[in-house]
N, C-alpha and C positions, 0 to 999 in steps of 0.2 A: 881644221886648224883654227885655233883662237888667235885673234889679233888684239894685242895689247897696245894701247896708245895713250898719248896725252895731247891735249889741244888747248892752247891758251886763247887764240884768236878765232878759233872755229874752222880754220883752213884744213887742219888734219882731220877733224871730225867729219867735215864734208867729204873728204877723200875716202876715209874708211867706210863711211855709210854707202858708198858706191860699190864696195867689194862684195856685199851679200854674204859676208862671213860672220862668224860668232865674234862679237866685240866685247872688250873690257876696257873702259876708260879709267885711267888713273887720275886721281886728284891729289893735290898737296895735303889734304886732310887725312887720307888713309891710303898710302901706297903699299902697306904691308899686308897684301892679300896673297895667301898661298894658292898655288895653282898646281894641279896634278895632271896636266896634259900638255902636249906640244903646242908651242905658240911662237909667233913672231912679234917683234916690236916695230911699230911705225911711229917715228918721232919727228917733230918739227926741229928746227935749228935755233937753239938758244944757248946762252952761257951755261956752263956747268952747274952753277948754283940753282938755276931754274929747272934744269932737267935731272937734278939729283934724285927726284922721286923715281926715275926709271931704275937707277942703281939700287935704290932702297927696295923696289919691287923684285928685281932680279936676285938680290941677296936674301930675300925672305924665304925661310925654310928651304925646300928643295927646288925652288923656281929656276935656279940657274941651270939645273940638269935638263929642263924642258925647253930652254931657249933654242930655237932652230935658225934664226936669222933676223936681220934688221933691215929696215927700209927707212929712208929719210926724205922729208920735204923741206923746201927752203926757197930762197930767192937767188936766181942765177947772178944777180948783181953782187952777191957776196964774194964772187970770184973763188979763190982757193978755199974760202971758208964755207962754200956751198955744202950743205948737209954734213958738216963736220961732227955734229952730235951723233948721228947714226954711224958715221965712219969710226968715231972713237969707241962707241959701244961695241961694234963688230970686232974691232981690234982687241979691246979689253977682255971680251968674253970669248974670243976665238970662234966666232960664228960668221957665216957668210953675210956680206953686204948684198942684199938681194935686189935692191932697186933704189933709184934716186928720182925724185919728181919735183916739179916746181909748183909752188902755191898749193892749190887743192887738186892738182893732177888733172888728167884728162882720161878719156876712154882707153887710150893706148896704155897709159900707166896702169889702169885697172887690169887690163889683160896681162901685162907683164908681171904684176904682183901675183895674180892667179896662177900664171905659168910657173913662176918661181916656187910657189907653194906646191904645185903638182910635182915639179922637179925634185923637191925635197922629199917627195913620197907621201904627201898628205893632201887631203881634199878638204 
């Protein structure tokens, strides 16, 4: 399973690198990358204007049909806004919210993401 992500501060990049999965990092300069395989999105929590590249990616060609789930990272101090970017994407595209983690996650978060991918039927 491919993991598509964006990382502005490096926290999300540090987390996804722990997964040992096939990664695709989106950047603001070119989010319009077609993908023809199942993927999940792992996103940090930022305002919609900052994370719009994720919507651009999902809406590119047939990408939407391959989206399997979303996970989000953030700061628990955000309270109710903790991982709202991931929750909004999961709701908008009607896919499961597979995990929430703080900052760059820990080994338990890595295990939970891997299990969630397995539970979706992908390795």
